[in-house]
C-alpha positions in Angstrom: 29.4 68.8 -85.2 27.7 72.2 -84.6 30.2 74.9 -83.9 30.6 76.9 -80.7 32.9 79.7 -79.8 36.6 78.9 -79.4 36.5 75.9 -81.7 39.9 75.3 -83.2 41.9 72.7 -85.0 43.7 70.7 -82.4 47.4 71.0 -82.9 49.0 68.1 -84.8 51.9 67.8 -82.2 49.4 67.4 -79.4 47.5 64.8 -81.4 50.7 62.9 -82.2 51.8 62.9 -78.6 48.4 61.9 -77.2 47.7 59.2 -79.7 51.1 57.7 -79.2 50.4 57.3 -75.5 46.8 56.1 -76.0 48.0 53.4 -78.5 50.3 52.0 -75.8 47.4 51.9 -73.4 49.6 52.0 -70.3 47.1 52.8 -67.5 49.8 52.5 -64.8 52.5 54.9 -66.1 51.2 57.0 -68.9 47.4 57.4 -68.7 45.6 58.8 -65.7 41.8 58.9 -65.3 40.0 61.2 -63.0 37.7 59.4 -60.6 34.7 60.9 -62.3 35.8 60.2 -65.9 36.6 56.6 -64.9 33.2 56.1 -63.3 31.3 57.7 -66.3 33.2 55.6 -68.8 32.7 52.2 -67.0 29.1 52.0 -68.3 30.5 51.9 -71.8 33.3 49.4 -71.4 36.9 48.9 -70.7 39.5 51.7 -70.9 41.1 50.1 -74.0 37.7 50.6 -75.7 37.8 54.3 -74.9 41.3 54.6 -76.3 40.3 52.9 -79.5 37.3 55.1 -79.9 39.3 58.3 -79.3 42.0 57.2 -81.7 39.5 57.1 -84.5 38.8 60.8 -84.3 42.2 62.2 -83.0 43.7 62.6 -86.4 45.2 65.7 -88.0 42.6 68.4 -88.8 40.2 67.3 -86.0 38.3 70.2 -84.4 38.1 70.6 -80.7 38.1 73.3 -78.0 41.1 74.4 -75.9 40.1 74.2 -72.3 41.5 76.1 -69.4 41.6 73.9 -66.3 41.6 75.2 -62.7 45.0 73.5 -62.2 47.1 73.9 -65.3 49.0 70.7 -65.9 49.3 71.0 -69.7 47.4 71.8 -72.9 43.9 70.4 -72.6 41.4 69.9 -75.4 37.8 68.7 -75.5 36.4 66.9 -78.6 33.6 64.6 -79.6 34.1 60.9 -80.4 31.8 57.9 -80.9 31.4 54.7 -78.9 28.7 52.2 -79.3 26.8 54.5 -81.7 26.7 57.3 -79.1 28.2 60.7 -79.4 30.7 61.0 -76.6 32.5 64.0 -75.0 36.2 63.7 -74.3 38.6 66.0 -72.6 42.3 65.2 -72.4 45.3 66.9 -70.9 48.8 66.3 -72.2 51.1 67.0 -69.3 53.8 69.6 -70.0 56.5 66.8 -69.9 54.7 65.1 -72.8 54.8 61.7 -71.2 51.4 61.5 -69.4 47.8 62.2 -70.4 45.0 62.9 -68.0 41.5 61.9 -69.1 39.2 64.4 -67.5 36.1 63.3 -69.4 34.8 60.4 -71.4 31.1 60.3 -71.3 27.9 60.6 -73.4 27.7 64.1 -74.8 25.2 66.2 -72.9 24.8 68.8 -75.7 25.8 69.0 -79.3 28.4 71.8 -78.9 31.8 71.7 -77.2 
């Protein structure tokens, strides 16, 4: 992955909390998708397939970019992952309560830097 400014190692605590939620796959209570993210992902498959693909890369030491959102609901990171042999761009927020994730992006990467 080519590097861009503000690339960092995503904190292990964030990874642990997010992956725990993604593994449960509870789209009703724990995982929210923005309308845009949902629409963009649907051409690739079911939500469960997105979670599985993201889980493969969200491991300790993974590089990403801390993102500041217009409405701050919690720490948000962008990262690359792969689905169906395509490089994908993901952006996830872990709400401050640590109980809900918001998937802001899950689509084919439009560039090779975060």
